[in-house]
VMD Tcl script that draws the C-alpha trace (Angstrom):
set ca {
  {-3.29 -16.77 5.45}
  {-3.37 -17.55 9.17}
  {-1.02 -20.35 10.17}
  {0.23 -21.28 13.63}
  {4.01 -21.00 13.73}
  {4.33 -24.12 15.89}
  {2.68 -26.27 13.19}
  {5.50 -25.42 10.77}
  {8.25 -27.04 12.84}
  {7.35 -30.50 11.53}
  {6.39 -29.25 8.05}
  {9.87 -27.76 7.56}
  {11.69 -30.44 9.56}
  {13.09 -27.54 11.57}
  {14.78 -27.16 14.93}
  {12.79 -24.76 17.10}
  {14.63 -22.06 19.04}
  {12.27 -19.45 20.42}
  {9.78 -18.47 23.07}
  {6.40 -17.91 21.35}
  {5.41 -20.82 19.11}
  {1.71 -19.94 19.17}
  {2.03 -16.76 17.09}
  {-0.16 -16.67 13.97}
  {1.62 -16.03 10.67}
  {-0.25 -13.97 8.06}
  {2.60 -12.91 5.75}
  {5.63 -14.60 4.15}
  {8.65 -12.52 3.13}
  {12.11 -12.95 1.64}
  {12.78 -9.22 1.16}
  {14.29 -7.44 4.15}
  {13.53 -4.06 2.56}
  {9.78 -4.60 2.25}
  {7.75 -2.19 4.33}
  {5.08 -4.89 4.59}
  {7.19 -6.89 7.08}
  {5.72 -6.93 10.58}
  {5.13 -8.88 13.78}
  {3.13 -11.61 12.00}
  {5.64 -12.00 9.14}
  {7.59 -15.22 8.72}
  {10.89 -14.23 7.09}
  {12.83 -16.85 5.12}
  {16.50 -15.84 5.19}
  {17.63 -17.05 1.75}
  {21.38 -17.54 1.40}
  {22.72 -17.42 -2.16}
  {26.13 -17.42 -3.77}
  {26.56 -13.67 -3.46}
  {23.93 -12.59 -0.94}
  {22.97 -13.79 2.53}
  {19.73 -12.49 4.03}
  {20.85 -13.64 7.49}
  {22.93 -10.45 7.60}
  {19.73 -8.36 7.69}
  {18.09 -10.19 10.61}
  {19.27 -7.63 13.23}
  {17.61 -4.81 11.26}
  {14.43 -6.84 10.82}
  {14.22 -7.55 14.55}
  {14.62 -3.84 15.20}
  {11.66 -3.30 12.83}
  {9.43 -5.69 14.86}
  {9.86 -8.86 12.77}
  {10.01 -11.76 15.24}
  {9.75 -14.98 13.21}
  {12.52 -16.38 11.02}
  {13.41 -19.49 9.03}
  {17.21 -19.63 9.04}
  {20.22 -21.83 8.35}
  {21.99 -20.29 11.33}
  {21.20 -17.73 14.02}
  {23.32 -14.56 13.84}
  {25.72 -14.32 16.75}
  {24.16 -12.69 19.79}
  {20.56 -12.95 18.56}
  {19.46 -16.30 20.03}
  {16.57 -15.54 22.37}
  {15.70 -12.23 20.67}
  {13.23 -13.77 18.18}
  {11.64 -17.05 17.11}
  {13.89 -19.14 14.86}
  {13.14 -22.26 12.82}
  {16.58 -23.61 11.91}
  {16.71 -25.69 8.70}
  {19.38 -27.16 6.45}
  {18.49 -24.94 3.45}
  {16.10 -21.99 3.59}
  {15.21 -22.13 -0.13}
  {14.21 -25.78 0.23}
  {12.24 -24.83 3.33}
  {10.39 -22.09 1.40}
  {9.53 -24.63 -1.30}
  {8.38 -27.19 1.30}
  {6.19 -24.58 2.95}
  {4.63 -23.63 -0.40}
  {3.93 -27.30 -1.22}
  {2.31 -27.75 2.21}
  {0.25 -24.59 1.71}
  {-0.83 -25.61 -1.81}
  {-2.22 -28.88 -0.44}
  {-4.60 -26.96 1.82}
  {-6.62 -25.98 -1.30}
  {-8.48 -28.21 -3.74}
  {-9.66 -26.06 -6.64}
  {-8.49 -26.56 -10.27}
  {-5.00 -25.29 -11.13}
  {-3.62 -24.63 -14.61}
  {0.16 -25.11 -14.87}
  {2.10 -23.58 -17.77}
  {5.61 -24.30 -18.97}
  {7.57 -23.95 -22.19}
  {10.31 -21.73 -23.57}
  {8.20 -18.82 -24.82}
  {4.73 -17.45 -24.20}
  {4.13 -18.65 -20.62}
  {3.48 -15.23 -19.11}
  {1.35 -14.04 -22.03}
  {-0.83 -17.17 -22.03}
  {-1.19 -16.89 -18.24}
  {-2.30 -13.26 -18.41}
  {-4.68 -13.96 -21.29}
  {-6.21 -16.96 -19.50}
  {-6.72 -14.77 -16.46}
  {-8.57 -12.25 -18.65}
  {-10.61 -14.93 -20.47}
  {-11.65 -16.86 -17.35}
  {-11.97 -14.09 -14.77}
  {-15.68 -13.38 -15.51}
  {-16.42 -16.85 -14.12}
  {-13.72 -17.50 -11.49}
  {-11.85 -15.83 -8.64}
  {-8.35 -16.46 -9.96}
  {-4.95 -16.56 -8.25}
  {-2.08 -16.34 -10.73}
  {1.66 -15.82 -10.80}
  {2.46 -12.10 -10.71}
  {4.22 -10.99 -13.92}
  {6.87 -13.66 -14.59}
  {7.24 -15.17 -11.11}
  {8.14 -18.60 -12.48}
  {11.47 -19.44 -10.82}
  {12.52 -21.62 -7.88}
  {11.72 -18.63 -5.64}
  {8.96 -17.00 -7.69}
  {6.71 -20.08 -7.87}
  {6.57 -20.57 -4.06}
  {5.82 -16.87 -3.54}
  {3.02 -17.09 -6.13}
  {1.37 -20.12 -4.56}
  {1.66 -18.72 -1.02}
  {-0.64 -15.87 -2.15}
  {-3.63 -18.25 -2.42}
  {-6.53 -17.50 -0.09}
  {-9.81 -19.24 0.69}
  {-11.73 -17.04 -1.76}
  {-9.92 -18.32 -4.86}
  {-11.42 -21.11 -6.96}
  {-8.95 -21.31 -9.88}
  {-5.17 -21.05 -10.05}
  {-2.93 -20.23 -13.04}
  {0.80 -20.62 -12.39}
  {3.78 -20.69 -14.73}
  {6.97 -22.67 -14.16}
  {10.31 -21.82 -15.74}
  {13.47 -23.88 -15.49}
  {17.01 -23.36 -16.74}
  {18.48 -26.83 -16.18}
  {17.68 -30.38 -15.04}
  {16.29 -31.35 -11.62}
  {14.45 -28.03 -11.15}
  {10.94 -28.89 -12.38}
  {10.48 -31.74 -9.91}
  {10.51 -29.15 -7.10}
  {8.09 -26.82 -8.86}
  {5.67 -29.65 -9.67}
  {5.25 -30.40 -5.94}
  {4.35 -26.76 -5.36}
  {1.97 -26.13 -8.29}
  {0.28 -29.55 -8.55}
  {-1.65 -28.63 -11.74}
  {-4.84 -30.34 -12.88}
  {-4.54 -28.91 -16.40}
  {-1.15 -28.57 -18.09}
  {-0.30 -26.22 -20.96}
  {2.96 -26.64 -22.88}
  {3.70 -23.44 -24.78}
  {6.25 -22.97 -27.57}
  {9.61 -24.70 -27.13}
  {12.48 -22.49 -28.25}
  {16.15 -21.86 -27.56}
  {15.84 -20.07 -24.20}
  {18.13 -21.70 -21.57}
  {19.49 -24.23 -24.10}
  {22.84 -24.09 -22.28}
  {21.28 -25.87 -19.28}
  {20.33 -29.00 -21.25}
  {22.17 -31.59 -23.35}
  {19.65 -31.38 -26.19}
  {16.07 -30.45 -27.10}
  {14.65 -33.82 -26.02}
  {16.13 -33.52 -22.54}
  {14.70 -30.00 -22.29}
  {11.18 -31.15 -23.23}
  {11.40 -34.16 -20.90}
  {12.31 -31.91 -17.97}
  {9.48 -29.46 -18.70}
  {6.93 -32.29 -18.96}
  {7.69 -33.24 -15.35}
  {5.37 -30.40 -14.33}
  {2.53 -32.59 -15.63}
  {3.49 -35.77 -13.73}
  {0.09 -35.98 -12.00}
  {-1.83 -33.88 -14.51}
  {-4.99 -35.40 -16.08}
  {-5.06 -32.97 -19.04}
  {-2.08 -31.81 -21.14}
  {-2.57 -29.16 -23.85}
  {0.15 -28.81 -26.51}
  {1.00 -28.18 -30.16}
  {1.63 -31.43 -32.01}
  {4.99 -32.05 -33.60}
  {7.18 -35.10 -34.00}
  {9.61 -34.35 -31.16}
  {6.97 -33.36 -28.58}
  {4.77 -36.35 -29.52}
  {7.71 -38.73 -29.02}
  {8.57 -37.20 -25.63}
  {4.94 -37.27 -24.52}
  {4.56 -40.92 -25.54}
  {7.48 -41.94 -23.33}
  {6.32 -39.60 -20.55}
  {2.82 -41.10 -20.42}
  {4.24 -44.63 -20.44}
  {6.52 -43.78 -17.51}
  {3.89 -41.94 -15.43}
  {0.73 -44.00 -15.96}
  {-0.79 -42.78 -12.69}
  {-4.30 -42.30 -14.13}
  {-6.01 -41.88 -17.50}
  {-4.73 -38.81 -19.35}
  {-6.28 -36.53 -21.90}
  {-3.66 -35.33 -24.39}
  {-5.39 -32.36 -25.99}
  {-3.45 -31.24 -29.08}
  {-3.63 -28.66 -31.85}
  {-1.79 -28.28 -35.14}
  {-1.56 -26.27 -38.35}
  {-0.36 -29.32 -40.31}
  {-1.40 -32.58 -38.61}
  {-5.04 -33.47 -39.20}
  {-4.88 -36.03 -36.40}
  {-4.69 -33.23 -33.84}
  {-7.76 -32.73 -31.65}
  {-8.00 -29.17 -32.97}
  {-6.82 -28.81 -36.55}
  {-6.33 -25.29 -37.92}
  {-7.51 -25.50 -41.51}
  {-7.04 -21.97 -42.73}
  {-5.35 -18.73 -41.72}
  {-5.90 -15.28 -43.21}
  {-4.44 -11.91 -42.16}
  {-6.50 -8.73 -42.49}
  {-5.99 -5.36 -40.79}
  {-3.59 -6.67 -38.12}
  {-6.00 -9.49 -37.26}
  {-5.79 -13.20 -38.00}
  {-8.86 -15.19 -39.02}
  {-8.64 -18.93 -38.52}
  {-10.94 -21.82 -39.31}
  {-10.56 -24.85 -37.10}
  {-12.02 -28.35 -36.80}
  {-13.03 -29.71 -33.39}
  {-15.18 -32.78 -32.73}
  {-16.10 -33.03 -36.44}
  {-17.38 -29.47 -36.54}
  {-15.84 -26.43 -38.20}
  {-15.63 -23.05 -36.45}
  {-14.32 -19.59 -37.30}
  {-12.30 -17.44 -34.90}
  {-10.93 -13.90 -35.11}
  {-7.66 -13.27 -33.23}
  {-6.68 -9.58 -32.78}
  {-3.02 -10.17 -33.73}
  {-1.17 -11.20 -36.86}
  {2.28 -12.22 -35.57}
  {2.79 -15.98 -35.35}
  {3.75 -16.03 -31.65}
  {0.58 -14.23 -30.55}
  {-1.58 -16.45 -32.76}
  {-0.04 -19.60 -31.25}
  {-0.50 -18.25 -27.72}
  {-4.15 -17.44 -28.50}
  {-4.69 -20.99 -29.79}
  {-3.30 -22.39 -26.52}
  {-5.91 -20.26 -24.75}
  {-8.59 -21.53 -27.15}
  {-7.87 -25.13 -26.17}
  {-8.15 -24.27 -22.47}
  {-11.57 -22.69 -23.13}
  {-12.64 -25.76 -25.13}
  {-11.49 -28.00 -22.29}
  {-13.69 -25.91 -19.95}
  {-16.59 -26.50 -22.41}
  {-17.18 -22.84 -23.28}
  {-19.53 -22.26 -26.19}
  {-18.31 -20.81 -29.48}
  {-20.01 -17.44 -29.04}
  {-18.36 -16.86 -25.66}
  {-14.98 -17.98 -27.01}
  {-15.17 -15.55 -29.94}
  {-16.42 -12.63 -27.85}
  {-13.62 -12.98 -25.32}
  {-10.70 -13.86 -27.60}
  {-11.33 -10.92 -29.91}
  {-10.81 -8.66 -26.84}
  {-7.27 -9.96 -26.10}
  {-4.63 -7.27 -25.71}
  {-0.82 -6.94 -25.72}
  {0.69 -7.93 -22.37}
  {3.28 -5.78 -20.66}
  {5.84 -8.09 -19.14}
  {7.14 -5.75 -16.47}
  {6.66 -2.61 -14.43}
  {8.00 0.30 -16.48}
  {9.81 3.30 -15.01}
  {9.41 6.57 -16.93}
  {10.37 10.20 -16.46}
  {7.39 12.32 -15.49}
  {6.48 15.98 -15.50}
  {7.76 18.36 -12.80}
  {10.62 16.12 -11.65}
  {8.32 13.15 -11.08}
  {9.04 9.48 -11.81}
  {6.27 7.28 -13.17}
  {5.94 3.54 -12.49}
  {3.58 2.31 -15.19}
  {1.44 -0.68 -14.21}
  {-1.60 0.56 -16.05}
  {-3.03 -2.80 -17.17}
  {-3.14 -4.69 -13.90}
  {-5.19 -4.35 -10.75}
  {-5.29 -7.21 -8.27}
  {-4.38 -7.41 -4.62}
  {-1.33 -9.66 -4.90}
  {0.31 -7.65 -7.69}
  {-0.36 -4.45 -5.71}
  {1.87 -5.76 -2.90}
  {4.66 -6.42 -5.41}
  {4.21 -3.05 -7.10}
  {4.44 -1.23 -3.75}
  {7.74 -2.97 -2.99}
  {8.97 -1.92 -6.44}
  {7.83 1.66 -5.75}
  {9.93 1.69 -2.57}
  {13.00 0.43 -4.45}
  {12.61 3.05 -7.22}
  {11.63 6.14 -5.23}
  {13.77 9.21 -5.89}
  {15.67 10.69 -2.98}
  {13.61 13.45 -1.38}
  {10.53 12.60 -3.46}
  {7.18 11.75 -1.93}
  {5.34 8.53 -2.84}
  {1.99 8.66 -4.62}
  {-0.29 5.82 -5.75}
  {-3.00 6.22 -8.40}
  {-5.20 3.14 -8.00}
  {-8.38 1.93 -9.69}
  {-11.09 -0.33 -8.32}
  {-9.69 -3.82 -7.78}
  {-11.58 -6.69 -9.39}
  {-11.76 -10.45 -8.81}
  {-10.09 -10.42 -5.40}
  {-12.44 -13.00 -3.87}
  {-12.84 -10.79 -0.79}
  {-15.88 -8.73 0.07}
  {-15.35 -5.06 -0.70}
  {-15.10 -4.31 3.02}
  {-12.37 -6.94 3.51}
  {-10.49 -5.98 0.34}
  {-10.27 -2.23 0.86}
  {-9.45 -2.67 4.53}
  {-6.45 -4.75 3.41}
  {-5.54 -2.24 0.67}
  {-5.71 0.64 3.14}
  {-3.40 -1.22 5.52}
  {-0.93 -1.85 2.67}
  {-0.94 1.85 1.80}
  {-0.33 2.69 5.46}
  {2.45 0.09 5.88}
  {4.24 1.37 2.77}
  {4.14 4.99 4.00}
  {2.43 6.32 0.88}
  {2.17 10.11 1.05}
  {-1.00 10.41 -0.97}
  {-3.36 8.08 -2.78}
  {-5.66 8.92 -5.67}
  {-8.48 6.42 -6.09}
  {-10.41 6.09 -9.35}
  {-13.65 4.11 -9.40}
  {-16.96 4.17 -7.61}
  {-16.08 1.28 -5.31}
  {-12.73 2.52 -3.99}
  {-14.28 6.00 -3.69}
  {-16.91 4.63 -1.32}
  {-14.10 3.66 1.08}
  {-12.36 7.04 0.96}
  {-12.53 7.41 4.74}
  {-10.10 4.46 5.15}
  {-7.36 6.21 3.14}
  {-5.63 9.18 4.77}
  {-4.59 12.02 2.44}
  {-6.67 10.64 -0.41}
  {-8.48 12.13 -3.38}
  {-11.19 10.09 -5.08}
  {-12.77 10.19 -8.54}
  {-15.61 8.09 -9.92}
  {-13.90 7.54 -13.26}
  {-10.77 8.27 -15.29}
  {-12.41 11.14 -17.19}
  {-13.16 12.99 -13.94}
  {-9.52 12.58 -12.85}
  {-8.18 13.86 -16.19}
  {-10.45 16.91 -15.95}
  {-8.82 17.79 -12.62}
  {-5.24 16.69 -13.33}
  {-3.83 20.24 -13.52}
  {-5.20 21.02 -10.06}
  {-3.53 18.01 -8.41}
  {-0.09 19.65 -8.52}
  {2.15 16.65 -9.22}
  {5.69 17.71 -8.32}
  {8.80 15.80 -7.17}
  {6.88 12.56 -6.63}
  {7.43 8.91 -7.46}
  {4.02 7.87 -8.78}
  {2.77 4.27 -9.07}
  {-0.06 4.14 -11.64}
  {-1.93 0.87 -11.21}
  {-5.30 0.19 -12.76}
  {-7.53 -2.44 -14.26}
  {-7.51 -2.40 -18.05}
  {-11.08 -1.10 -18.32}
  {-10.04 2.17 -16.64}
  {-7.64 3.02 -19.51}
  {-4.92 4.33 -17.22}
  {-2.57 4.51 -20.20}
  {-4.18 7.92 -20.79}
  {-3.03 9.03 -17.34}
  {0.49 7.75 -18.01}
  {0.59 9.71 -21.26}
  {-0.47 12.93 -19.52}
  {2.01 12.60 -16.63}
  {4.94 11.39 -18.71}
  {7.63 13.93 -19.58}
  {7.34 15.08 -23.18}
  {10.74 15.74 -24.70}
  {11.11 13.83 -27.97}
  {8.92 11.83 -30.28}
  {11.59 9.11 -30.36}
  {11.86 7.06 -27.17}
  {14.59 4.65 -26.10}
  {13.00 2.00 -23.90}
  {15.27 0.16 -21.47}
  {14.15 -3.30 -20.37}
  {15.06 -3.45 -16.67}
  {14.02 -7.12 -16.57}
  {16.67 -7.86 -19.21}
  {19.31 -6.01 -17.20}
  {18.31 -8.01 -14.10}
  {18.49 -11.25 -16.08}
  {21.91 -10.45 -17.51}
  {23.28 -9.37 -14.14}
  {22.05 -12.55 -12.42}
  {23.35 -14.71 -15.28}
  {26.90 -13.39 -14.97}
  {26.73 -13.45 -11.18}
  {25.80 -17.14 -11.33}
  {29.05 -17.83 -13.22}
  {31.27 -16.34 -10.49}
  {32.79 -18.03 -7.50}
  {31.15 -16.94 -4.21}
  {34.07 -14.73 -3.17}
  {34.30 -12.86 -6.49}
  {32.76 -9.39 -6.44}
  {31.18 -7.65 -9.41}
  {31.40 -4.02 -10.50}
  {28.95 -2.66 -13.06}
  {29.74 0.39 -15.18}
  {27.13 3.14 -15.08}
  {29.44 5.85 -16.41}
  {28.26 8.34 -19.04}
  {24.68 8.30 -17.73}
  {24.64 4.50 -17.93}
  {25.98 4.80 -21.49}
  {22.94 6.91 -22.26}
  {20.51 4.44 -20.71}
  {19.70 6.23 -17.44}
  {22.46 5.98 -14.86}
  {20.39 6.55 -11.71}
  {17.56 4.21 -12.72}
  {19.99 1.42 -13.57}
  {22.03 2.07 -10.41}
  {18.87 1.75 -8.29}
  {18.03 -1.55 -9.96}
  {21.56 -2.88 -9.41}
  {21.51 -1.75 -5.79}
  {18.23 -3.65 -5.41}
  {20.05 -6.76 -6.69}
  {22.96 -6.13 -4.30}
  {25.76 -5.54 -6.81}
  {29.09 -4.97 -5.04}
  {30.36 -1.84 -6.83}
  {29.40 0.75 -9.39}
  {31.91 2.35 -11.75}
  {31.71 5.91 -13.13}
  {34.04 7.91 -15.34}
  {34.21 11.18 -13.43}
  {33.52 12.37 -9.92}
  {30.45 14.44 -10.86}
  {28.72 11.27 -12.10}
  {29.36 9.55 -8.77}
  {28.16 12.63 -6.88}
  {24.92 12.61 -8.91}
  {24.36 8.95 -7.93}
  {25.03 9.69 -4.24}
  {22.64 12.65 -4.38}
  {20.09 10.29 -5.94}
  {20.23 8.10 -2.84}
  {22.66 5.39 -3.99}
  {24.57 3.91 -1.02}
  {26.76 1.42 -2.92}
  {30.54 1.85 -3.18}
  {31.28 3.89 -6.32}
  {34.66 3.87 -8.05}
  {35.74 6.90 -10.11}
  {37.81 5.66 -13.05}
  {39.20 9.05 -14.14}
  {39.68 11.07 -10.95}
  {40.98 14.58 -11.65}
  {43.08 16.12 -8.91}
  {40.66 19.05 -8.65}
  {37.88 16.63 -7.76}
  {39.70 14.95 -4.82}
  {37.98 17.08 -2.13}
  {34.56 16.18 -3.55}
  {35.54 12.51 -3.86}
  {36.41 12.47 -0.16}
  {33.30 14.46 0.82}
  {30.95 12.06 -0.99}
  {32.93 8.92 0.00}
  {33.70 7.93 -3.59}
  {36.69 5.73 -4.39}
  {39.25 7.09 -6.88}
  {41.15 4.73 -9.15}
  {44.80 5.65 -8.49}
  {46.91 4.41 -11.39}
  {50.14 6.43 -11.08}
  {52.54 7.64 -8.38}
  {51.77 11.20 -9.45}
  {48.08 10.61 -8.81}
  {48.78 8.90 -5.50}
  {50.92 11.81 -4.29}
  {48.30 14.32 -5.38}
  {45.59 12.41 -3.53}
}
mol new
graphics top color blue
foreach p $ca { graphics top sphere $p radius 0.5 }
foreach p [lrange $ca 0 end-1] q [lrange $ca 1 end] { graphics top cylinder $p $q radius 0.2 }
display resetview
């Protein structure tokens, strides 16, 4: 990306207040904490119900950020940076993404539905990446903010896009459609997710179909409700001839009719009819959701005119998709961030921001990184950019695995390089991992799950896995139900009820919760020692702990005159 700031005044319908309109923008940010922010960053100060990024503009200016899209200029800062003043910064971010999307003209696959969007997107990326340089939504970036950030990551080397769009109520998809502008639409399974935002199932389907308003090809599973909605949709938006490309287990009128299904050894074997021919396909899963997601991928490959041999060879190599970055306890007081099935440049930027948010107080930051594939850049361009990212994020040491990244070792300070994963494992005891937060990020072929297993703390065979994405979702859901002036306290007492108090506290701090609640002072002290800066209320303050409560700036709950006098 290299865009002249001055050109965005008309794009965003903004009022210009600044001194240097000719600066070139090469990075878009909404996160004031990102270490990737710099002099060529354009920062969109999003203002939500509970959080206002305008409050962080003084700190950003101090850290050399000079270009902002704002709804207002903080008092005393006019003239200290370049400001594009708009009515709504979220709308401005979406307008910018739509403008940026229109600069590119390669095919784009758009996915929506209730379930399976992220899995189908990741599988399509795997299935099509041998033939295309693909830009796709990172993880589940499918929201009103996530979709613009995904599209803004496009560069001139890409020749295929895969983006997912998620909505929770009416009037949201029309904004995402302008940003994604898909040429091929995929409607995944329609379920009960976000039912509360719609009057009924028909309204929900109608809203999701708006992503395909200008889409020549729509791929979907036939059923009576979807067929009815699609019929009305096509009649309303007859902008050009459409190809409705359907599949079904029961309706022989579908374009792809699944005749037979058999389950053997955790695999599913299907026989399907397409264009009056019968084909066999082995899918390496036996649960119904995975089989349906694989069939959606099959129809995309058929639409791209792949031959049967290629389809079978690639689909039988599909793998379970991890939906999130996972934080795990590691050996020798280390923390592990497991991203061991993904290696592309855009997701690396996101993972490095996550590493910064999860680092343990006093711990150094380490990245274990494989060769990066399908970036679209030359190797020289790519690893120059990766090295700059590592430098910007103040990574203490980097371990590269792969012959390509190893050939650029001189660009990475404090680095150790290995040609392959086996060589790294042979030397792992000599690398002295201790008190580090370690991001493990590798392409699937490098089998970095073996590294995760070796560095992960071994305490019990039974593991309780906490889904931080689910906690984030629940927190944001309840926050959305509160009036703007209502604060929220989250209980992390008793080690987060056994779920990892510090890890959950860090996540909540990242989401700007107002308060944390603990049972006893020592729990609050442990959080403060872990680097938590949020206000922490102690629900059961013992009089003997008052000096420590004051020392660590905790807040005791005083519920009696006796307690007040003692304090």
